[in-house]
N, CA, C and O atoms as a MOPAC input file, in Angstrom:
PM7 MOZYME 1SCF
protein

 N    178.29500 1    12.66100 1   167.24800 1
 C    178.08100 1    12.33400 1   166.11900 1
 C    177.81300 1    11.07600 1   166.08900 1
 O    178.32500 1    10.21900 1   166.81100 1
 N    176.64200 1    10.84300 1   164.88500 1
 C    176.21500 1     9.86300 1   164.57500 1
 C    177.26600 1     9.27600 1   163.57400 1
 O    177.95300 1    10.00100 1   162.85300 1
 N    177.35000 1     7.74900 1   163.58200 1
 C    178.40500 1     6.95200 1   162.93600 1
 C    177.36600 1     6.17000 1   162.02400 1
 O    177.06000 1     5.03000 1   162.37200 1
 N    176.87200 1     6.64900 1   161.01400 1
 C    176.05700 1     6.26400 1   160.07800 1
 C    176.15100 1     7.28700 1   158.62700 1
 O    175.93400 1     8.44300 1   158.26000 1
 N    176.68100 1     5.83100 1   158.07100 1
 C    176.66600 1     6.48400 1   156.57800 1
 C    175.21500 1     6.90200 1   155.88700 1
 O    174.15600 1     6.31500 1   156.11100 1
 N    175.41800 1     8.23100 1   154.85000 1
 C    174.34100 1     8.67500 1   154.52000 1
 C    174.53700 1     8.68900 1   153.03500 1
 O    175.61100 1     9.06100 1   152.56000 1
 N    173.73200 1     8.37400 1   152.43100 1
 C    173.53400 1     8.70400 1   150.72800 1
 C    172.06500 1     8.88800 1   149.99000 1
 O    170.96500 1     8.35800 1   150.14500 1
 N    172.72100 1    10.14300 1   148.90500 1
 C    170.99300 1    10.28200 1   148.39300 1
 C    170.72000 1     9.00900 1   148.08300 1
 O    171.32900 1     7.94000 1   148.03500 1
 N    169.13600 1     9.59800 1   147.79300 1
 C    168.27400 1     8.96900 1   147.26500 1
 C    168.03000 1     8.83200 1   145.82300 1
 O    167.47400 1     9.85600 1   145.42600 1
 N    168.23700 1     7.90600 1   144.79200 1
 C    168.48800 1     7.97800 1   144.03100 1
 C    167.12200 1     8.66400 1   142.78800 1
 O    167.21900 1     9.42400 1   141.82400 1
 N    165.89300 1     7.92000 1   143.44000 1
 C    164.73700 1     8.50400 1   142.85300 1
 C    164.30700 1     9.65700 1   143.82100 1
 O    163.14600 1     9.44700 1   144.17100 1
 N    164.76300 1    10.68300 1   144.32800 1
 C    164.27500 1    11.24400 1   145.20700 1
 C    164.14500 1    12.39900 1   144.61600 1
 O    164.98700 1    12.81800 1   143.82100 1
 N    162.37800 1    13.46200 1   145.14700 1
 C    162.19500 1    14.70300 1   143.77800 1
 C    162.15600 1    15.78700 1   145.27400 1
 O    162.28900 1    15.59800 1   146.48300 1
 N    161.94300 1    16.75300 1   144.54800 1
 C    161.64500 1    17.92000 1   145.53700 1
 C    160.33200 1    17.57600 1   146.46500 1
 O    160.18200 1    17.91000 1   147.64000 1
 N    159.55200 1    16.93400 1   145.76700 1
 C    158.10100 1    17.00600 1   146.49800 1
 C    158.53300 1    15.44600 1   147.45500 1
 O    157.86600 1    15.57700 1   148.48100 1
 N    158.96700 1    14.69700 1   147.51700 1
 C    159.63600 1    13.82000 1   148.34700 1
 C    160.45800 1    14.68100 1   149.64000 1
 O    160.57800 1    14.02400 1   150.67400 1
 N    160.89000 1    15.75000 1   149.65300 1
 C    161.62700 1    16.70600 1   150.33400 1
 C    160.34200 1    17.08300 1   151.28700 1
 O    160.47100 1    17.24200 1   152.50100 1
 N    159.22100 1    17.19600 1   150.67000 1
 C    158.38300 1    18.46300 1   151.37300 1
 C    157.42000 1    16.90200 1   152.24900 1
 O    156.78300 1    17.31100 1   153.22000 1
 N    157.33500 1    15.99600 1   152.11900 1
 C    156.33100 1    15.20100 1   152.57000 1
 C    156.64900 1    15.53500 1   153.79600 1
 O    157.68500 1    16.10500 1   154.13800 1
 N    155.60300 1    15.12300 1   154.60900 1
 C    155.56300 1    14.86800 1   156.02800 1
 C    155.67900 1    13.54200 1   156.30600 1
 O    154.88500 1    12.75200 1   155.79600 1
 N    156.82200 1    13.05200 1   157.27100 1
 C    156.31200 1    11.49400 1   157.93600 1
 C    155.24100 1    11.70200 1   159.20500 1
 O    154.42800 1    12.60000 1   159.42200 1
 N    155.58300 1    10.50400 1   159.94400 1
 C    154.60500 1    10.18300 1   160.55800 1
 C    154.67800 1    10.86400 1   162.04100 1
 O    155.67000 1    10.85500 1   162.77100 1
 N    153.48300 1    11.42400 1   162.31000 1
 C    153.57700 1    11.99800 1   163.56300 1
 C    153.52000 1    13.91400 1   163.24800 1
 O    153.80800 1    14.82200 1   164.02900 1
 N    153.07500 1    13.97700 1   161.93500 1
 C    153.38600 1    15.26600 1   161.52700 1
 C    154.50400 1    15.67700 1   161.98100 1
 O    154.61900 1    16.15300 1   163.11100 1
 N    155.81800 1    15.49500 1   160.85200 1
 C    156.76600 1    15.83300 1   161.53700 1
 C    158.16400 1    15.35400 1   160.46800 1
 O    158.47800 1    14.16500 1   160.41800 1
 N    158.87500 1    16.32700 1   159.70900 1
 C    159.75600 1    16.26100 1   158.82400 1
 C    161.09400 1    16.12800 1   159.45200 1
 O    161.59400 1    16.87500 1   160.29300 1
 N    161.73700 1    14.75400 1   158.76100 1
 C    163.28800 1    14.79700 1   159.29200 1
 C    164.22800 1    15.52200 1   158.36900 1
 O    164.18800 1    15.54800 1   157.13900 1
 N    165.06300 1    16.09200 1   159.16200 1
 C    166.25900 1    17.01400 1   159.10100 1
 C    167.63300 1    16.53100 1   159.68200 1
 O    167.79800 1    16.24100 1   160.86700 1
 N    168.61300 1    16.47900 1   158.69800 1
 C    169.93700 1    16.05100 1   159.11000 1
 C    170.81100 1    16.76500 1   158.54700 1
 O    170.56200 1    17.10100 1   157.38900 1
 N    172.12000 1    17.23200 1   159.17700 1
 C    173.54900 1    17.41300 1   158.76800 1
 C    174.44600 1    16.43000 1   158.65700 1
 O    174.87500 1    15.54800 1   159.40100 1
 N    174.65700 1    16.82500 1   157.42400 1
 C    175.77500 1    15.68800 1   156.73800 1
 C    176.93900 1    16.11800 1   156.41200 1
 O    177.17000 1    16.94000 1   155.52600 1
 N    177.99200 1    15.40300 1   157.35200 1
 C    179.33800 1    16.15500 1   156.92300 1
 C    180.08200 1    15.13800 1   155.72900 1
 O    180.20100 1    13.94900 1   156.02500 1
 N    180.46900 1    15.50700 1   154.68000 1
 C    180.91200 1    14.64200 1   153.81600 1
 C    182.59500 1    15.23000 1   153.38100 1
 O    183.05700 1    16.15800 1   154.04600 1
 N    183.24700 1    14.74800 1   152.48700 1
 C    184.71700 1    15.10200 1   152.28700 1
 C    184.60600 1    16.76700 1   151.50000 1
 O    185.66800 1    17.33600 1   151.24600 1
 N    183.58600 1    17.29200 1   151.23900 1
 C    183.35600 1    18.35300 1   150.62200 1
 C    182.81700 1    19.69100 1   151.49100 1
 O    182.91700 1    20.90600 1   151.32700 1
 N    182.26400 1    18.92300 1   152.38500 1
 C    181.83100 1    20.21700 1   153.56600 1
 C    180.60800 1    19.54800 1   153.79900 1
 O    180.36300 1    18.44200 1   153.31900 1
 N    179.54300 1    20.42000 1   154.79200 1
 C    178.36700 1    20.07500 1   155.05500 1
 C    177.09000 1    20.18500 1   154.05900 1
 O    176.94000 1    21.10200 1   153.25200 1
 N    176.14900 1    19.04400 1   154.25600 1
 C    175.10200 1    19.12600 1   153.77900 1
 C    173.89200 1    19.25600 1   154.27000 1
 O    174.01000 1    18.72700 1   155.37500 1
 N    172.47900 1    19.72100 1   154.14600 1
 C    171.57200 1    19.61100 1   154.69800 1
 C    170.11500 1    19.00900 1   153.86000 1
 O    169.65700 1    19.47200 1   152.81600 1
 N    169.58700 1    17.89700 1   154.62800 1
 C    168.31500 1    16.79400 1   154.05100 1
 C    167.30700 1    16.95600 1   154.74700 1
 O    167.23400 1    16.99000 1   155.97500 1
 N    166.10800 1    17.11000 1   153.60700 1
 C    165.14600 1    17.03200 1   154.47600 1
 C    164.41400 1    16.02900 1   153.76400 1
 O    164.41100 1    15.92300 1   152.53700 1
 N    163.61000 1    15.07900 1   154.80200 1
 C    163.39700 1    13.75200 1   154.50400 1
 C    164.14400 1    13.24700 1   153.25400 1
 O    163.64800 1    12.97300 1   152.16100 1
 N    165.41600 1    13.18000 1   153.62600 1
 C    166.32900 1    12.23800 1   152.72900 1
 C    166.87800 1    12.97900 1   150.97600 1
 O    167.44800 1    12.45800 1   150.01800 1
 N    166.59500 1    13.74300 1   151.11300 1
 C    166.34500 1    14.73800 1   149.67200 1
 C    167.82300 1    15.99700 1   150.13600 1
 O    167.49100 1    16.87700 1   150.93100 1
 N    168.74500 1    16.01100 1   149.82800 1
 C    169.74100 1    17.07800 1   149.81400 1
 C    169.33000 1    18.48700 1   149.45700 1
 O    169.21300 1    18.77100 1   148.26600 1
 N    169.16200 1    19.15300 1   150.14500 1
 C    168.74100 1    20.55300 1   149.96300 1
 C    169.57800 1    21.77000 1   149.74700 1
 O    169.14000 1    22.58400 1   148.93300 1
 N    170.88500 1    22.07000 1   150.43400 1
 C    171.80100 1    22.34400 1   150.60600 1
 C    173.14600 1    21.73700 1   150.49600 1
 O    173.06700 1    20.52900 1   150.71900 1
 N    174.20200 1    22.07700 1   150.26700 1
 C    175.83200 1    22.01800 1   150.70000 1
 C    175.73000 1    21.04700 1   149.29300 1
 O    174.76200 1    20.91800 1   148.54400 1
 N    177.45600 1    20.23700 1   149.18600 1
 C    177.94400 1    19.65900 1   148.20900 1
 C    177.06700 1    18.04600 1   148.52000 1
 O    176.79600 1    17.75600 1   149.68600 1
 N    176.72300 1    17.19000 1   147.48900 1
 C    177.05700 1    15.82300 1   147.76400 1
 C    177.77700 1    15.20600 1   148.34200 1
 O    178.98200 1    15.34200 1   148.13000 1
 N    177.34400 1    14.37500 1   149.20900 1
 C    178.61400 1    13.42900 1   150.19100 1
 C    179.28700 1    12.45400 1   149.09900 1
 O    179.00300 1    11.26000 1   149.00200 1
 N    180.18900 1    13.10900 1   148.31900 1
 C    180.56400 1    11.83500 1   146.90000 1
 C    181.55600 1    10.37700 1   148.12700 1
 O    182.53900 1    10.40300 1   148.86800 1
 N    180.58400 1     9.36600 1   147.71100 1
 C    180.91400 1     8.22700 1   148.94700 1
 C    180.55000 1     7.93800 1   150.24600 1
 O    181.01100 1     7.08000 1   150.99800 1
 N    179.45600 1     8.94500 1   150.47700 1
 C    178.84100 1     8.75600 1   151.71200 1
 C    179.17500 1     9.59100 1   152.27400 1
 O    180.16000 1    10.26500 1   151.97400 1
 N    178.14900 1     9.85200 1   153.64600 1
 C    178.85000 1    10.87700 1   154.73400 1
 C    178.02600 1    10.40800 1   155.92400 1
 O    177.11700 1     9.59700 1   156.10400 1
 N    178.86800 1    11.43300 1   156.80400 1
 C    178.32400 1    11.22600 1   158.29000 1
 C    177.23500 1    11.77900 1   158.94700 1
 O    177.48300 1    12.95300 1   159.22000 1
 N    176.37800 1    11.50800 1   159.23600 1
 C    175.38700 1    12.03400 1   160.20800 1
 C    175.85700 1    12.98300 1   161.31900 1
 O    176.09700 1    12.47200 1   162.41300 1
 N    176.00400 1    14.21400 1   161.17400 1
 C    176.58200 1    14.71600 1   162.24200 1
 C    175.60900 1    15.18400 1   163.23800 1
 O    175.98900 1    15.35600 1   164.39600 1
 N    174.15800 1    15.44800 1   162.83700 1
 C    173.25200 1    16.33700 1   163.56100 1
 C    171.89300 1    15.54300 1   162.69100 1
 O    171.80800 1    15.20000 1   161.51200 1
 N    170.79800 1    15.42100 1   163.97500 1
 C    169.52000 1    15.20200 1   163.24000 1
 C    168.32400 1    16.14900 1   164.30800 1
 O    168.45900 1    16.34700 1   165.51500 1
 N    167.07700 1    16.66000 1   163.34800 1
 C    166.48600 1    17.25300 1   163.77000 1
 C    164.83300 1    17.02100 1   163.51400 1
 O    164.40300 1    17.26000 1   162.38600 1
 N    164.17300 1    16.68800 1   164.26200 1
 C    162.35700 1    16.63600 1   163.55700 1
 C    162.13300 1    18.22900 1   163.84800 1
 O    162.35400 1    19.01900 1   164.76500 1
 N    161.49000 1    18.24600 1   162.35600 1
 C    160.56100 1    19.77600 1   162.09000 1
 C    158.95700 1    19.37700 1   162.20100 1
 O    158.39900 1    18.35800 1   161.79600 1
 N    158.51600 1    20.29800 1   162.75100 1
 C    157.18100 1    20.17000 1   162.90300 1
 C    156.24500 1    21.18600 1   162.50300 1
 O    156.55900 1    22.37200 1   162.60400 1
 N    155.08500 1    20.81700 1   162.04200 1
 C    154.40400 1    22.01700 1   161.34500 1
 C    154.55500 1    23.28400 1   161.68700 1
 O    154.60900 1    24.08200 1   160.75200 1
 N    154.65100 1    23.76000 1   162.93600 1
 C    154.86800 1    24.76300 1   163.45600 1
 C    156.36000 1    25.53600 1   163.28300 1
 O    156.59400 1    26.74000 1   163.18200 1
 N    157.22600 1    24.44800 1   163.28800 1
 C    158.78300 1    25.22000 1   163.18400 1
 C    158.74700 1    25.19200 1   161.54000 1
 O    159.47800 1    26.03400 1   161.01700 1
 N    158.05000 1    24.40000 1   160.70900 1
 C    157.94900 1    24.71300 1   159.24700 1
 C    157.33500 1    26.02700 1   158.79100 1
 O    157.63600 1    26.63100 1   157.76200 1
 N    156.38600 1    26.40300 1   159.74700 1
 C    155.76700 1    27.64800 1   159.49600 1
 C    157.00600 1    28.83700 1   160.13000 1
 O    157.59800 1    29.69800 1   159.47800 1
 N    157.08200 1    28.64600 1   161.02500 1
 C    158.10800 1    29.80500 1   161.38400 1
 C    159.57900 1    29.50400 1   160.78800 1
 O    160.41700 1    30.27600 1   161.25300 1
 N    160.09900 1    28.54400 1   159.84700 1
 C    160.83000 1    28.58300 1   158.62600 1
 C    160.63800 1    29.25800 1   157.94200 1
 O    161.41300 1    30.15800 1   157.61900 1
 N    159.08900 1    28.97700 1   157.29600 1
 C    158.98000 1    29.72600 1   155.97400 1
 C    158.81900 1    30.96400 1   155.94300 1
 O    159.04200 1    31.61700 1   154.92400 1
 N    158.23400 1    31.70100 1   157.52500 1
 C    158.19200 1    33.22900 1   157.77500 1
 C    159.81400 1    33.62700 1   157.63200 1
 O    160.03400 1    34.62700 1   156.94700 1
 N    160.72100 1    33.08800 1   158.08700 1
 C    162.07200 1    33.59400 1   158.19500 1
 C    162.33900 1    33.68400 1   156.56900 1
 O    162.52300 1    34.75800 1   155.99600 1
 N    162.33300 1    32.59200 1   156.00600 1
 C    162.55400 1    32.84000 1   154.74400 1
 C    161.92500 1    33.50700 1   153.65500 1
 O    162.49800 1    33.77100 1   152.59800 1
 N    160.70600 1    33.78400 1   153.93000 1
 C    160.02900 1    34.85700 1   153.20200 1
 C    160.59500 1    36.19800 1   153.40200 1
 O    160.83200 1    37.00000 1   152.49900 1
 N    160.74400 1    36.33400 1   154.35300 1
 C    161.32200 1    37.45600 1   154.96900 1
 C    163.23000 1    37.92700 1   154.31800 1
 O    163.97400 1    38.88500 1   154.10700 1
 N    163.17800 1    36.85600 1   154.27700 1
 C    165.03200 1    36.70600 1   153.96800 1
 C    164.72800 1    37.13000 1   152.09800 1
 O    165.37200 1    37.88700 1   151.37100 1
 N    163.75000 1    36.45500 1   151.85500 1
 C    163.86600 1    36.56800 1   150.16700 1
 C    163.40200 1    37.79600 1   149.59800 1
 O    163.69700 1    38.17400 1   148.46400 1
 N    162.34100 1    38.69000 1   150.76700 1
 C    161.91900 1    40.12900 1   150.21100 1
 C    163.35400 1    40.59400 1   150.67300 1
 O    163.95000 1    40.67000 1   149.59800 1
 N    164.14700 1    40.90900 1   151.55300 1
 C    165.13400 1    41.82200 1   151.92000 1
 C    166.36900 1    41.69100 1   151.12900 1
 O    167.22700 1    42.57300 1   151.14700 1
 N    166.49700 1    40.46300 1   150.33800 1
 C    167.17700 1    40.68100 1   149.04100 1
 C    166.54200 1    40.85900 1   147.78200 1
 O    167.12000 1    40.48800 1   146.76000 1
 N    165.22200 1    41.47500 1   147.73400 1
 C    164.89300 1    41.98300 1   146.24900 1
 C    163.92500 1    40.71600 1   146.00000 1
 O    162.79100 1    40.97000 1   145.59500 1
 N    164.24700 1    39.51800 1   146.18900 1
 C    163.90100 1    38.50200 1   145.61700 1
 C    162.17000 1    38.33900 1   145.41900 1
 O    161.47100 1    39.21300 1   145.93100 1
 N    161.58500 1    37.33300 1   144.75400 1
 C    159.84800 1    37.20300 1   144.61700 1
 C    159.42100 1    36.03500 1   145.23800 1
 O    160.22900 1    35.10700 1   145.26800 1
 N    158.27400 1    35.87200 1   145.76400 1
 C    157.95300 1    34.95300 1   146.54900 1
 C    157.25300 1    34.15600 1   145.46500 1
 O    156.72200 1    33.07900 1   145.73600 1

C-alpha cells in the first residue's frame, strides 16, 4: 500500500485523462477512500466514488500504448455484448 493521499484535480477534464505522459505511458492508480475504491487515469477519476477528504493510493500501473489498445478491444467487445454502440 502506498502511503500517499490522492486528491481529484480541480481542473481535470476527460482530455487530461487521455493525455499520454512521458515515455508514451499513461498513469493508472487505484485509490481507496471511505466510500470504496476509485480508478484514476492521469489523475482523473474514471470509475468509483470520489475519495472525499483524500484517499490512499493502493496500486499504481503504467499503461503503454499496446496495453491501451488491448483495453480498447476488450471494452469494444463488452459494449457490443451488452447491445451498446461504439
